[in-house]
N, C-alpha and C positions, 0 to 999 in steps of 0.2 A: 707044960710050962713054956715050951718054945712058941706055942700058938698065942700065948698072952703077951709075949715080948714084942713090943712095937718100936723099940729103939733102933732097929736095923732097917726100918722101912725107908725106901727111897723117897716116898712122898714127904716125910717129915723134913728131910734135908732140903728139898725144893722149897717148902714153905719158909724155912729159915732164911734161905737166900733171897726169896722174894721180899720178905719183911725187912731184911737189912738193906736191900736196894731201895725200898720205899722210904725207909728212915733216912738214907743218904740223900735222896731227892728232897725230902721234907726239910732236912737241915740246910741244904743248899738254897732252897727257896726262902727259908727263914732268914739266912744271911743276906740274900739279895734284897729281901723286903726291908731289912734294917738299913741297907745302903740307900735304897730308894727313898725311904722315909727321911734319912739324914740329908739327902740331897734336896728334898722338897723343903725341909726346914731351912737349909742354908739359902736356897733360892728365894723363899718367902721373906726372909729378913734382909736380903740384899737389894741392890738396885735391879730393876727389871732387866732381864738378860735377853739379848738378841740371840736366839738359839742358832748355833752353828754346829758344824760337825765336831768341833773341838769339845764343846760342852757336852754334846750327846755322847761322844766317845769317853769323856772323863766319867760321866755318870754310869755308863755301861761298864767301864773298867772297874770302877769302885764296887759296883754290884757283883761283878765276877770275882774280884779279890775277896770281898767279905763272904760271898757264897762259898768259895773254896776254903777259906779259913774256918767257916762254921762246919764244913764237912770234915776237916782234919781234926779240929778240937771239939766239935760237937756242942753239946748243951752248955758246957763251961764257957765257950766263946760267946754264945748267944746271950747267956745270963750276964756276962761281963759287959757286952755291948749295950744291952738294955739298961743295966745299972748306970753305965756312963752317960747314956742319954737322959736318964732321970735326974742325974746330978747336975745337968747343964742348967736346969731351972728355966727352960724356955716356955 
């Protein structure tokens, strides 16, 4: 019976850690993509912007914040952000 028990294998715990790390990266990239998409929408509806370090820093900061929020709250945050974007009617 002990030979068939695979729950104590060290390989299975490594796979779980790798998949959760990949999921964290995917959630961060999803949140950052939403922030980038939102920034592109706002820029396209506004007056042409002379890109300075302030605008670039603001877009990068927004992407970082939304990426971190999506890591913390996961799929619930991404769903809420996408639902909010869909209700804007742009």
